[in-house]
C-alpha positions as CSV (number, residue, x, y, z in Angstrom):
1,M,8.2,-28.2,12.5
2,A,11.2,-27.3,10.4
3,A,12.6,-23.8,11.0
4,G,11.7,-21.2,8.5
5,Y,8.2,-22.6,7.6
6,I,5.2,-20.7,8.7
7,K,3.0,-21.9,11.5
8,P,0.4,-19.3,12.6
9,S,0.1,-18.6,16.3
10,A,-2.7,-20.2,18.3
11,P,-4.7,-17.0,18.4
12,A,-4.3,-16.6,14.6
13,M,-5.4,-20.2,14.0
14,A,-8.4,-19.6,16.3
15,R,-9.3,-16.5,14.3
16,M,-9.0,-18.4,11.0
17,A,-11.3,-21.2,12.4
18,R,-13.9,-18.6,13.5
19,W,-13.9,-16.9,10.1
20,Q,-14.6,-20.2,8.3
21,S,-18.0,-21.8,8.1
22,C,-18.4,-25.4,9.4
23,N,-17.7,-26.8,5.9
24,G,-15.1,-24.2,5.0
25,I,-11.7,-24.8,3.4
26,I,-9.6,-24.8,6.5
27,S,-9.6,-25.6,10.2
28,P,-6.9,-25.5,12.9
29,K,-6.5,-29.3,12.7
30,N,-6.1,-29.7,8.9
31,L,-4.0,-26.5,8.8
32,S,-1.6,-27.9,11.2
33,N,-1.4,-31.2,9.3
34,K,-0.8,-29.3,6.0
35,L,1.9,-27.2,7.6
36,D,3.6,-30.3,9.1
37,S,3.6,-31.9,5.6
38,F,5.3,-28.7,4.3
39,A,8.1,-29.3,6.9
40,L,8.5,-32.9,5.7
41,H,8.6,-31.6,2.1
42,R,11.5,-29.2,3.0
43,L,13.5,-32.1,4.4
44,T,13.1,-34.2,1.2
45,T,13.3,-31.6,-1.6
46,S,16.4,-31.7,-3.7
47,M,17.4,-30.3,-7.1
48,N,16.5,-33.6,-8.7
49,Q,12.8,-33.5,-7.6
50,P,10.1,-31.4,-9.2
51,P,10.8,-27.7,-8.3
52,H,8.6,-25.2,-6.7
53,R,7.7,-23.8,-10.1
54,I,6.8,-20.3,-9.0
55,C,8.7,-18.4,-6.3
56,I,7.2,-15.3,-4.9
57,L,9.7,-13.1,-3.1
58,G,7.9,-11.2,-0.3
59,A,4.8,-12.0,1.7
60,G,3.1,-8.6,1.5
61,I,-0.4,-8.0,0.2
62,G,0.6,-8.2,-3.5
63,G,2.6,-11.4,-3.1
64,L,-0.1,-13.2,-1.1
65,A,-2.7,-12.2,-3.6
66,A,-0.6,-13.6,-6.4
67,A,-0.1,-16.8,-4.4
68,M,-3.8,-17.2,-3.7
69,L,-4.6,-17.1,-7.4
70,L,-1.7,-19.2,-8.7
71,A,-2.2,-21.9,-6.0
72,A,-5.9,-22.0,-6.8
73,A,-5.0,-22.5,-10.4
74,G,-2.9,-25.6,-9.6
75,R,0.5,-24.0,-9.8
76,E,3.3,-25.0,-7.4
77,V,3.9,-21.9,-5.3
78,M,6.5,-21.0,-2.7
79,I,6.6,-17.7,-1.0
80,L,10.0,-16.6,0.4
81,E,9.9,-13.8,3.0
82,R,13.0,-12.2,4.3
83,A,11.4,-11.1,7.6
84,E,10.3,-13.4,10.4
85,T,6.7,-12.3,10.0
86,L,4.2,-11.9,7.2
87,G,2.8,-8.7,5.8
88,G,5.5,-6.5,4.3
89,K,4.6,-2.9,4.7
90,A,1.3,-3.9,6.2
91,R,3.2,-4.7,9.4
92,A,3.7,-1.0,9.9
93,M,-0.1,-0.2,9.5
94,P,-1.9,0.7,12.7
95,P,-4.8,-1.5,13.7
96,A,-7.2,1.3,12.8
97,H,-6.1,1.3,9.2
98,G,-9.1,0.5,7.0
99,I,-9.4,-1.1,3.5
100,T,-11.3,0.1,0.5
101,M,-12.4,-1.5,-2.8
102,L,-13.9,-4.5,-1.0
103,P,-14.8,-6.3,-4.2
104,V,-11.1,-6.8,-4.9
105,F,-10.8,-8.9,-1.8
106,E,-14.1,-10.7,-2.2
107,A,-12.9,-11.8,-5.7
108,L,-9.6,-13.1,-4.2
109,F,-11.3,-15.1,-1.4
110,G,-14.2,-16.4,-3.5
111,A,-16.4,-18.7,-1.4
112,A,-13.9,-18.6,1.5
113,A,-14.7,-16.4,4.5
114,M,-12.8,-13.2,5.0
115,P,-12.1,-11.7,8.5
116,P,-15.1,-9.9,9.9
117,L,-15.4,-6.3,8.6
118,T,-17.1,-3.2,9.9
119,R,-17.9,-0.3,7.6
120,Q,-16.6,2.9,9.1
121,R,-19.1,5.7,9.6
122,L,-16.6,8.5,10.5
123,L,-13.8,8.4,7.9
124,A,-11.6,11.3,9.2
125,R,-11.8,14.2,11.6
126,H,-9.9,17.3,10.6
127,L,-8.8,19.8,13.3
128,W,-7.2,23.2,13.2
129,S,-5.4,25.2,15.9
130,D,-8.3,27.7,16.2
131,G,-10.6,25.0,17.3
132,A,-12.4,24.5,14.0
133,T,-13.2,20.9,13.1
134,L,-14.7,19.1,10.1
135,D,-15.7,15.4,10.0
136,I,-15.8,13.6,6.7
137,V,-18.2,10.6,7.0
138,D,-19.6,7.8,4.9
139,G,-22.3,9.6,3.0
140,I,-22.2,12.4,0.4
141,Q,-25.4,14.2,1.6
142,A,-24.2,14.2,5.2
143,N,-20.8,15.6,4.0
144,A,-22.5,18.3,1.9
145,D,-24.6,19.4,4.9
146,A,-21.5,19.5,7.2
147,I,-19.5,21.5,4.6
148,G,-22.4,23.9,4.2
149,R,-22.3,24.6,7.9
150,F,-18.5,24.9,7.8
151,A,-18.2,27.2,4.8
152,G,-21.6,28.1,3.4
153,P,-24.0,26.9,0.7
154,A,-21.6,27.4,-2.3
155,A,-19.1,25.1,-0.6
156,S,-21.9,22.5,-0.1
157,Q,-22.7,22.5,-3.8
158,G,-18.9,22.5,-4.6
159,Y,-18.6,19.3,-2.6
160,R,-21.4,17.7,-4.5
161,D,-19.7,18.7,-7.8
162,F,-16.4,17.4,-6.5
163,A,-17.9,14.1,-5.5
164,A,-19.4,13.7,-8.9
165,R,-16.1,14.5,-10.6
166,G,-14.3,11.9,-8.4
167,Q,-16.9,9.3,-9.4
168,R,-16.5,10.2,-13.1
169,Y,-12.7,9.8,-12.9
170,F,-12.9,6.5,-11.1
171,E,-15.5,5.0,-13.5
172,A,-13.5,6.2,-16.5
173,L,-10.2,4.7,-15.2
174,Q,-11.3,1.6,-13.3
175,K,-11.6,-0.9,-16.2
176,P,-9.2,0.4,-18.8
177,F,-6.4,1.4,-16.4
178,I,-6.6,0.5,-12.7
179,E,-7.8,-3.1,-13.0
180,T,-6.0,-4.1,-16.2
181,H,-2.4,-4.4,-17.4
182,R,-1.4,-0.9,-17.9
183,P,-1.7,0.4,-21.4
184,A,0.6,3.0,-22.8
185,A,-0.4,6.7,-22.5
186,T,-0.8,6.8,-26.3
187,A,-3.2,3.9,-26.2
188,L,-5.3,5.5,-23.5
189,S,-5.4,8.8,-25.4
190,T,-7.1,7.0,-28.3
191,N,-9.9,5.8,-26.0
192,A,-12.4,8.4,-26.9
193,T,-15.0,7.5,-24.3
194,M,-12.5,7.5,-21.5
195,M,-10.9,10.8,-22.5
196,R,-14.3,12.4,-22.9
197,R,-15.2,11.4,-19.3
198,L,-11.9,12.6,-17.9
199,G,-11.5,15.9,-19.8
200,L,-8.4,18.0,-19.9
201,A,-8.9,19.2,-16.4
202,A,-7.9,15.7,-15.2
203,L,-4.3,16.6,-16.2
204,A,-4.1,19.6,-13.9
205,P,-2.5,19.4,-10.4
206,L,-4.9,18.3,-7.7
207,W,-4.6,21.6,-5.8
208,E,-5.6,23.6,-8.8
209,G,-8.5,21.2,-9.6
210,L,-9.8,21.6,-6.0
211,A,-9.9,25.3,-6.4
212,E,-12.7,24.8,-9.0
213,H,-14.9,23.4,-6.3
214,F,-13.8,25.1,-3.0
215,A,-13.0,28.7,-2.5
216,A,-12.1,28.1,1.1
217,P,-8.4,27.0,1.4
218,R,-9.2,24.8,4.4
219,L,-11.6,22.7,2.3
220,R,-8.9,22.3,-0.4
221,Q,-6.5,21.3,2.4
222,V,-8.9,18.6,3.5
223,F,-9.4,17.0,0.1
224,A,-5.8,17.5,-0.9
225,R,-5.1,14.7,1.6
226,A,-5.9,12.3,-1.2
227,A,-2.3,12.9,-2.4
228,C,-0.9,12.1,1.0
229,C,-2.6,8.6,0.7
230,V,0.0,7.8,-2.1
231,G,2.9,9.8,-0.6
232,A,2.6,12.7,-3.0
233,S,2.3,16.4,-2.9
234,P,-1.1,17.9,-4.0
235,L,0.8,20.7,-5.7
236,Q,2.1,18.1,-8.2
237,A,-0.2,15.1,-8.1
238,P,-2.8,15.0,-10.8
239,A,-6.5,15.9,-10.3
240,T,-7.5,12.3,-11.1
241,L,-6.7,11.6,-7.4
242,M,-10.1,13.1,-6.7
243,M,-11.3,9.6,-7.3
244,I,-9.9,8.5,-3.9
245,S,-12.7,10.4,-2.2
246,H,-15.2,8.5,-4.3
247,I,-13.5,5.2,-3.5
248,E,-13.8,5.9,0.2
249,Q,-17.5,6.8,-0.2
250,Q,-18.0,3.2,-1.6
251,G,-16.9,2.0,1.9
252,V,-13.9,2.1,4.2
253,W,-13.8,-1.2,6.1
254,Q,-12.3,-1.9,9.5
255,V,-10.8,-5.4,9.6
256,E,-11.3,-7.2,12.9
257,G,-7.7,-7.6,14.2
258,G,-6.4,-5.0,11.8
259,V,-4.9,-5.3,8.3
260,M,-2.5,-8.0,9.7
261,A,-5.6,-10.2,10.3
262,L,-6.4,-9.8,6.6
263,V,-2.7,-10.8,5.8
264,E,-3.0,-13.9,8.0
265,A,-6.3,-14.9,6.2
266,M,-4.7,-14.5,2.8
267,A,-1.8,-16.6,3.8
268,A,-4.1,-19.3,5.2
269,H,-6.1,-19.3,2.0
270,A,-3.0,-19.6,-0.2
271,M,-1.7,-22.5,2.0
272,A,-5.0,-24.2,1.9
273,Q,-4.7,-24.3,-1.9
274,G,-1.2,-25.8,-1.6
275,A,1.2,-22.8,-1.4
276,T,4.2,-23.0,0.8
277,I,5.6,-20.0,2.9
278,R,9.1,-19.8,4.2
279,L,9.8,-17.0,6.7
280,G,13.3,-15.7,7.6
281,T,14.4,-16.7,4.1
282,E,16.3,-14.0,2.0
283,A,16.6,-14.2,-1.7
284,V,19.8,-12.6,-3.0
285,D,19.9,-13.4,-6.7
286,I,17.9,-14.6,-9.7
287,R,19.5,-17.5,-11.6
288,L,19.0,-17.7,-15.4
289,R,19.2,-20.5,-17.9
290,G,19.0,-19.7,-21.7
291,G,18.2,-16.1,-21.0
292,R,15.2,-16.7,-18.8
293,V,14.5,-17.2,-15.1
294,A,15.5,-20.7,-13.8
295,G,15.7,-20.2,-10.1
296,V,16.4,-18.2,-7.0
297,A,19.6,-18.1,-4.9
298,L,19.2,-17.7,-1.2
299,A,21.4,-16.0,1.3
300,N,22.2,-19.4,2.9
301,G,23.6,-20.7,-0.4
302,E,20.5,-22.8,-1.3
303,I,19.3,-22.7,-4.9
304,L,15.5,-23.1,-5.5
305,P,14.5,-24.0,-9.1
306,A,11.7,-21.9,-10.5
307,D,10.0,-21.4,-13.8
308,A,8.9,-17.9,-12.8
309,V,9.7,-15.5,-10.0
310,I,7.4,-12.7,-8.8
311,A,9.1,-10.1,-6.7
312,N,6.8,-8.5,-4.2
313,A,9.4,-5.9,-3.4
314,D,10.0,-2.2,-4.0
315,A,11.0,-1.8,-7.6
316,A,13.6,0.8,-6.5
317,A,15.3,-1.7,-4.3
318,I,15.4,-4.3,-7.1
319,G,16.8,-1.6,-9.5
320,A,19.5,-0.9,-6.8
321,G,20.6,-4.5,-6.8
322,L,18.5,-6.2,-4.1
323,L,18.1,-9.3,-6.2
324,G,21.3,-9.3,-8.2
325,R,22.6,-7.8,-11.4
326,E,20.2,-9.5,-13.9
327,A,17.1,-8.4,-11.9
328,A,18.5,-4.9,-11.6
329,K,18.9,-4.6,-15.4
330,A,15.2,-5.6,-15.8
331,V,14.0,-2.9,-13.3
332,P,15.7,0.5,-13.7
333,A,16.7,2.3,-10.5
334,L,14.4,5.0,-9.3
335,P,16.0,8.5,-9.2
336,A,15.8,10.1,-5.8
337,N,13.7,13.0,-7.1
338,K,11.0,10.6,-8.3
339,R,10.5,9.0,-4.9
340,S,7.3,9.3,-2.9
341,F,7.4,10.6,0.7
342,S,8.5,8.7,3.7
343,A,7.2,9.2,7.3
344,I,8.1,9.5,10.9
345,I,5.9,7.4,13.2
346,W,5.5,7.5,17.0
347,R,3.5,5.1,19.2
348,L,1.1,7.0,21.5
349,K,-0.3,6.2,24.9
350,P,-3.6,4.9,23.6
351,R,-6.8,7.0,23.9
352,D,-10.3,6.8,22.4
353,M,-10.2,8.7,19.1
354,P,-11.7,8.2,15.6
355,A,-9.9,5.9,13.2
356,Q,-8.3,8.9,11.6
357,S,-7.7,12.3,13.1
358,I,-5.8,14.8,11.1
359,F,-4.4,18.0,12.6
360,L,-3.8,20.6,9.9
361,P,-1.5,23.6,9.9
362,D,-2.7,27.1,9.2
363,E,-0.7,27.4,6.0
364,P,-2.1,24.7,3.7
365,T,0.7,24.3,1.2
366,A,3.9,25.3,3.0
367,E,4.4,21.7,4.2
368,F,4.5,20.3,0.7
369,T,6.9,23.0,-0.5
370,E,9.4,22.1,2.2
371,L,9.0,18.3,1.7
372,H,9.1,18.2,-2.1
373,Y,11.1,21.2,-3.2
374,R,13.5,21.6,-0.3
375,N,13.7,17.9,0.8
376,R,13.4,18.7,4.5
377,L,10.9,18.1,7.3
378,A,8.1,20.7,7.4
379,T,8.5,23.4,9.9
380,Q,4.7,23.2,10.5
381,P,3.8,19.6,9.6
382,S,0.3,18.1,9.5
383,L,-0.2,15.3,12.1
384,Q,-2.2,12.2,11.4
385,I,-3.4,10.1,14.4
386,S,-4.6,6.6,13.7
387,G,-7.0,5.1,16.2
388,G,-5.5,7.1,19.0
389,S,-2.5,4.8,19.1
390,T,0.0,6.0,16.4
391,A,1.1,9.5,15.2
392,M,2.6,10.2,11.8
393,V,4.1,13.1,9.9
394,M,5.3,13.0,6.4
395,A,9.1,13.1,5.7
396,P,11.3,13.3,2.6
397,A,12.7,10.0,1.3
398,R,16.4,11.1,1.0
399,T,18.1,9.3,3.8
400,D,20.8,8.0,1.5
401,T,21.8,11.5,0.4
402,R,20.4,13.8,3.1
403,P,20.0,12.0,6.4
404,L,17.7,13.7,8.9
405,P,19.7,15.2,11.8
406,P,18.5,14.4,15.3
407,E,17.7,18.0,16.0
408,A,15.3,18.1,13.0
409,L,13.5,15.1,14.4
410,T,13.2,16.7,17.8
411,A,11.9,20.0,16.3
412,C,9.4,18.0,14.1
413,A,8.0,16.2,17.2
414,A,7.7,19.5,19.1
415,A,5.9,21.2,16.2
416,A,3.5,18.2,15.8
417,R,2.7,18.2,19.5
418,A,2.2,22.0,19.6
419,L,-0.2,21.8,16.6
420,A,-2.3,19.1,18.4
421,A,-2.1,21.0,21.7
422,A,-3.4,24.2,20.1
423,A,-6.4,22.2,18.9
424,G,-7.0,20.9,22.4
425,H,-5.2,17.6,22.4
426,N,-2.1,16.7,24.3
427,F,-0.5,13.4,23.3
428,E,2.0,11.4,25.1
429,F,4.6,9.8,22.8
430,E,5.7,6.3,24.1
431,D,8.7,6.3,21.8
432,D,11.8,8.2,22.7
433,V,13.1,7.3,19.2
434,P,10.3,7.0,16.5
435,Q,10.4,5.1,13.3
436,T,12.1,7.2,10.8
437,P,13.0,7.1,7.1
438,D,16.3,5.6,8.2
439,D,14.5,2.6,9.6
440,F,12.4,2.2,6.4
441,T,15.6,2.4,4.3
442,R,17.1,-0.5,6.3
443,Q,13.9,-2.5,5.8
444,Y,13.6,-1.6,2.1
445,P,17.1,-1.0,0.8
446,G,17.5,1.3,-2.2
447,T,14.3,3.3,-1.5
448,G,15.7,6.2,0.6
449,G,12.8,5.4,2.9
450,A,10.0,6.0,0.4
451,L,6.9,4.1,1.4
452,Y,4.8,4.4,-1.7
453,G,7.2,3.7,-4.6
454,Q,7.4,6.3,-7.3
455,A,5.7,9.6,-6.5
456,A,2.5,10.3,-8.4
457,H,3.7,13.7,-9.5
458,G,2.5,14.9,-12.9
459,W,-0.2,13.4,-15.2
460,S,2.4,11.0,-16.8
461,A,3.7,9.5,-13.6
462,S,1.2,6.7,-13.6
463,F,2.6,5.5,-17.0
464,A,6.2,5.5,-15.7
465,R,5.3,3.1,-12.8
466,P,6.7,-0.4,-13.2
467,V,4.3,-3.1,-14.5
468,A,4.0,-6.8,-13.7
469,R,6.0,-8.1,-16.6
470,T,9.7,-7.1,-16.8
471,S,12.1,-7.3,-19.7
472,L,13.6,-10.5,-18.1
473,P,11.6,-13.5,-19.2
474,G,10.0,-15.2,-16.3
475,F,10.6,-12.3,-13.9
476,Y,7.5,-10.3,-12.6
477,L,6.7,-7.6,-10.2
478,C,3.9,-6.8,-7.8
479,G,3.3,-4.6,-4.8
480,G,2.4,-1.0,-3.9
481,G,5.4,0.3,-6.0
482,T,4.0,-1.4,-9.1
483,H,1.0,-0.6,-11.3
484,P,-1.7,0.4,-10.4
485,G,-0.1,2.1,-7.3
486,A,0.0,2.4,-3.6
487,G,-2.6,1.2,-1.1
488,V,-3.8,-2.2,0.2
489,A,-6.4,-2.8,-2.5
490,M,-4.1,-1.5,-5.3
491,A,-1.3,-3.9,-4.0
492,A,-3.8,-6.8,-4.2
493,I,-4.7,-5.8,-7.7
494,S,-1.0,-5.8,-8.7
495,G,-0.7,-9.3,-7.3
496,R,-3.6,-10.4,-9.5
497,L,-2.0,-8.8,-12.6
498,A,1.3,-10.5,-11.9
499,A,-0.5,-13.9,-11.5
500,E,-2.3,-13.4,-14.8
501,R,0.9,-12.6,-16.6
502,V,2.6,-15.7,-15.2
503,M,-0.4,-17.9,-16.3
504,E,-0.4,-16.2,-19.8
505,N,3.2,-17.3,-20.3
506,R,2.7,-20.8,-18.9
507,P,-0.9,-21.8,-19.3
């Protein structure tokens, strides 16, 4: 096996075999044969032979989704991944991380089997220092009953109205915006049906919108977590993010083996269709001929011809020069004040807990004031525990201009532990040094550590997010920093949109 080409581990290949039916597309034997043929291809490829016509830079969810579709359509596809493993930002997701919008993945896999999935019953447990708890589950009626017990009958009805509003927002935006090539704001404003379903209240900040349904600040605090899903502040994010609650009520699915098992299955599917994946292979420049993309230059000096390049990378990193000057000109750099939040992540000594447990501070908005307006760690941060194995607090993405001092990290860890202890939970952190925004900056240069691309702050932010097609002919984008936004399903949609743009330009 030639170095740099992917060969899944024996356990991964066993999982793939188990997922497929007896007459499925792939088996460990024919997968190994296919991969060995890729190694032979690497030894014989030269500039005079037919090129890999489409190069996808990055083996994250978006890049793999694009590869699956393009390879199935008969295109020659090579994925180049700088790291030694697949997954991109999915590598940092804890095993308990679920996926939503299942039809997006069902459409990608078609008749091929996906990894086994389990629909989560308990979506998130919320805990406060005085011992109060509130579980949000899969079921609107059950949630309305629980909220009624928590805050009274008016709150129960407020939740039902909130759930209906989130559904209305999602149904209004799904086809004309989320799952299509992003139209301009002016074009959407002329869509009378959509605008009528949204209403002017959709343009208000999420925190203000939640006040229309919940008098209790703690209930607003719970449902304001929708903004945290995309690395934004609920004080600035638009009320349309209420649709995240509706999306979760359509199903949050636990993947057997975690999100990385989904990544492996996507890679296997793409390779079964003929795509090639090279790990430990860094692209450093986009080569042009006649004003359009003609190839990719690698860090080792190799030049790969290509008719199109899809960058599954953070747009901010590309704008900062990750892929050379021509790519940077096509993707403007993201100002630091437009970045989404970063995070600090600790590994925990494992314990039996729900998929998501969220410890919330007494003051519901102070955390976001410190993170967004003062660009510093919160004095009293919320603490998210995933599957009893990882702990996370939000952090500002300013490591290139305002690095976090060690004493701030120590104080943040102490505050997070104290919050959990007050609620009756004492956690043992296994990391003396956690993952910090500095680590994410090294992994994703030019981002300042931002994990979700551009922040969804203000109603117009969604229209400023980069789209699949850039101003450089033959150069495309996908990933969580690209339209339609952050999240596993959204990244997969962005890969589909990029693949469609490529095929539009070269049928």
